[in-house]
Backbone bond lengths (Angstrom), bond angles and torsions (degrees), N, CA, C in turn:
res aa  C-N    CA-C-N  psi(-1)  N-CA   C-N-CA  omega(-1)  CA-C   N-CA-C  phi
1 X - - - 1.448 - - 1.528 111.84 -
2 X 1.325 115.17 -33.71 1.460 120.74 -178.34 1.529 110.46 -55.71
3 X 1.321 117.15 -45.86 1.458 121.40 -177.46 1.526 110.85 -64.94
4 X 1.323 117.34 -40.75 1.455 121.85 178.96 1.514 111.02 -60.27
5 X 1.321 116.95 -49.08 1.465 121.68 -179.44 1.525 109.64 -63.31
6 X 1.317 117.03 -41.95 1.461 120.95 -178.53 1.533 111.51 -61.17
7 X 1.317 117.29 -44.30 1.467 121.50 179.60 1.532 110.49 -62.98
8 X 1.323 117.26 -44.99 1.463 121.11 -179.25 1.516 111.06 -63.13
9 X 1.332 117.15 -49.71 1.463 121.40 -175.55 1.533 111.00 -66.91
10 X 1.314 118.17 -42.62 1.467 120.03 -179.84 1.526 112.18 -62.26
11 X 1.333 116.73 -29.93 1.461 120.67 177.88 1.525 111.76 -72.00
12 X 1.322 117.75 -22.02 1.460 121.51 -176.00 1.530 114.15 -90.00
13 X 1.317 117.58 -28.28 1.473 120.86 -169.37 1.522 112.52 -93.59
14 X 1.341 115.61 162.04 1.468 121.99 176.29 1.528 110.91 -81.27
15 X 1.330 117.20 -28.05 1.466 121.89 -176.92 1.524 110.41 -120.20
16 X 1.345 117.45 78.27 1.466 120.19 -176.53 1.519 114.01 -64.51
17 X 1.320 117.62 -20.76 1.460 121.07 178.62 1.524 112.23 -66.85
18 X 1.332 117.09 -26.84 1.460 120.84 -177.27 1.534 113.18 -85.75
19 X 1.317 117.38 -3.32 1.464 121.15 -178.69 1.531 109.53 -77.32
20 X 1.336 115.32 125.82 1.462 121.58 176.88 1.518 108.26 -125.61
21 X 1.329 116.23 123.28 1.460 120.97 -179.60 1.536 107.71 -119.73
22 X 1.344 114.72 125.57 1.464 120.05 178.27 1.533 108.62 -122.07
23 X 1.312 114.71 155.14 1.467 120.25 -177.58 1.532 108.95 -129.85
24 X 1.338 116.11 130.01 1.466 121.25 179.13 1.528 108.84 -127.37
25 X 1.306 115.51 140.17 1.468 121.40 175.75 1.524 107.80 -98.20
26 X 1.327 116.36 126.73 1.466 121.58 174.83 1.523 107.79 -130.81
27 X 1.306 115.24 94.40 1.467 119.44 -177.10 1.514 109.81 69.15
28 X 1.330 117.00 -125.02 1.459 121.21 179.41 1.516 112.04 -93.20
29 X 1.327 116.26 2.75 1.464 121.79 -177.61 1.523 110.82 -108.21
30 X 1.314 115.72 138.28 1.452 121.60 174.60 1.518 107.60 -107.26
31 X 1.330 116.48 129.55 1.463 121.42 178.18 1.515 108.06 -106.27
32 X 1.323 116.18 121.43 1.462 122.38 176.98 1.524 106.70 -105.74
33 X 1.332 115.88 113.44 1.461 120.38 -178.69 1.524 109.19 -101.92
34 X 1.325 115.53 129.62 1.466 122.12 -178.70 1.530 107.94 -113.85
35 X 1.329 114.94 126.15 1.475 120.28 175.17 1.518 107.66 -117.73
36 X 1.332 115.24 129.20 1.472 121.23 178.27 1.520 108.59 -130.89
37 X 1.331 115.83 167.23 1.456 121.08 176.30 1.528 109.02 -63.66
38 X 1.328 116.24 147.94 1.473 120.10 -179.95 1.522 112.00 -55.34
39 X 1.332 116.90 -35.55 1.456 120.26 -178.67 1.530 112.42 -68.84
40 X 1.317 117.97 -18.98 1.468 122.15 -179.48 1.520 113.66 -99.89
41 X 1.324 118.25 -2.86 1.461 120.34 -178.09 1.526 112.58 -56.83
42 X 1.319 116.91 -43.10 1.455 120.84 -179.42 1.528 112.72 -61.73
43 X 1.316 115.97 -35.08 1.473 120.04 -179.96 1.515 111.15 -70.02
44 X 1.327 117.09 -34.10 1.468 120.35 -178.57 1.524 111.47 -80.73
45 X 1.317 116.50 -35.22 1.466 120.08 -179.39 1.530 111.11 -82.90
46 X 1.318 117.41 -44.62 1.456 121.83 179.33 1.516 112.30 79.72
47 X 1.319 115.44 171.46 1.464 120.61 179.01 1.523 108.99 -65.55
48 X 1.321 114.74 127.44 1.458 123.29 -179.68 1.533 112.24 54.66
49 X 1.334 116.43 27.21 1.464 120.99 176.13 1.512 115.33 74.55
50 X 1.332 117.37 16.45 1.463 120.04 -175.20 1.528 113.53 -63.19
51 X 1.330 116.57 -42.67 1.467 119.20 -178.74 1.529 110.00 -68.77
52 X 1.331 116.96 -41.57 1.467 120.62 178.15 1.528 110.13 -60.69
53 X 1.338 116.68 -41.61 1.470 120.07 178.56 1.525 110.62 -64.60
54 X 1.334 117.01 -38.74 1.461 120.79 179.79 1.527 110.59 -65.70
55 X 1.325 116.73 -42.22 1.474 120.87 177.93 1.520 109.06 -60.74
56 X 1.331 116.35 -45.60 1.464 120.32 -179.55 1.533 111.45 -63.76
57 X 1.330 116.91 -36.71 1.466 120.57 179.98 1.531 111.20 -66.32
58 X 1.333 116.26 -41.99 1.462 120.27 178.69 1.526 110.59 -64.33
59 X 1.343 116.23 -44.27 1.459 120.70 -179.78 1.528 110.19 -65.89
60 X 1.330 116.90 -39.27 1.468 120.43 178.94 1.533 110.56 -62.81
61 X 1.323 116.96 -40.90 1.458 120.61 178.83 1.519 110.80 -64.82
62 X 1.319 117.42 -42.87 1.461 121.21 178.51 1.523 110.79 -66.08
63 X 1.325 116.82 -38.43 1.467 121.32 -178.70 1.534 110.49 -69.28
64 X 1.320 117.02 -38.87 1.465 119.33 -179.31 1.520 111.31 -64.76
65 X 1.310 116.23 -28.89 1.451 121.22 176.93 1.533 110.87 -64.38
66 X 1.335 115.35 -31.92 1.470 121.73 178.51 1.519 111.78 -98.55
67 X 1.343 117.03 7.77 1.469 123.19 179.84 1.524 112.15 57.62
68 X 1.339 115.51 46.89 1.457 121.79 179.15 1.520 110.12 -126.93
69 X 1.330 115.94 165.32 1.459 121.01 173.01 1.527 107.34 -115.21
70 X 1.324 115.77 125.82 1.451 120.98 -177.93 1.518 109.16 -125.56
71 X 1.329 116.14 133.60 1.458 122.76 177.01 1.529 107.30 -113.38
72 X 1.340 116.77 130.72 1.470 121.26 177.80 1.518 107.82 -103.91
73 X 1.333 115.83 122.32 1.460 122.43 -179.05 1.533 107.22 -114.08
74 X 1.330 116.89 120.96 1.464 121.48 -178.76 1.523 109.20 -103.93
75 X 1.333 115.14 122.38 1.476 121.07 -178.85 1.520 109.66 -125.52
76 X 1.332 115.01 153.62 1.465 120.44 179.51 1.489 112.36 -92.96
């Protein structure tokens, strides 16, 4: 999942070098944490969180295919 999120987020931002994606396992849940430059936060979240919701929907669909639960956490 980490690679999927990384590809999506790097395509959205102006500074792809500053994108850091980490993955943590907590029980049956995988947490994918995305860190981007403050100037790119708006691009990743989108108006009213639409882009963030879309990223989460894509990741959820990919995770359900593998019978996993994945949470995407976006941080600045």
